[in-house]
N, C-alpha and C positions, 0 to 999 in steps of 0.2 A: 478204981478203974481196972486194976490188975485182975484178970480172969473172972470178973463178975458177970456171970451168965444171966443175972436178973436185970441187967440194964435194958432200958427201952431202946429200940432200934429205930432208925429213920432211913428213908431212901435218899440216895445221892445220884443225881442224873448228870452225866457229863457228855460232851461231844468230842469226838476224836476222829481222825481219818480211819477209814475202813482198814487200810493196810497196817496201820499202827496197831489197831485192835487185834487183828488176826495174828500179827507177829507176836504181840504180847501174850495172847492166849496160847500160842504154840509153846513159847518159852515157859509160861506158868504151868501148862499141862505137863511138860516134861519134868518140872520140879514138883509135881503132885499138888499144884495149887489151882484154884479157880480164880477168876478175876476179882470177885468180892474179897477173898482172902488176901490176895496180893495188894489190892488197894487199901484194905484195912491195915496191912503191915506197913505200907507207906505212911498212912495217917498216924499210926501209933509211933513210928520212928520220927515223924515230924514233931510230934508232941514231946517225945523224949529228948530230942535234940534242940527243941525250941526254935525250929526253923526247918528248912529243906534238908533232908538227911544225906545230901551229897553236895560236893563243891560245885558252885556255880561260878563260871568265870568267862570273861570275854576273850576272844581269840585275838589278842593284841600281838602283832609281830615284834620280835626282838630286834634290836639294832642291827644285828648281823643279817637278819632276813631282809630288812629294809635296804641295807647296803647292797646285798646280792641282787635284789630286784632292780635297783637303780643301775647296776652294772649291765644287766641284761638289756636294758632299754638303750 
């Protein structure tokens, strides 16, 4: 898979909000990337990491935050 330019390619169609696409294109452009390259980087990183290449977590309030909110009420 590494750097093999003889690999067959396929199309990937995704749906996203217009604003998300435009913001991502702006960032990618300033990095010298097009959307295809950026998405391929994400896909390759997902394979390398055997999962999503960044941490996913729920925003669960800590005990201190819960106590502070209860005091406000």
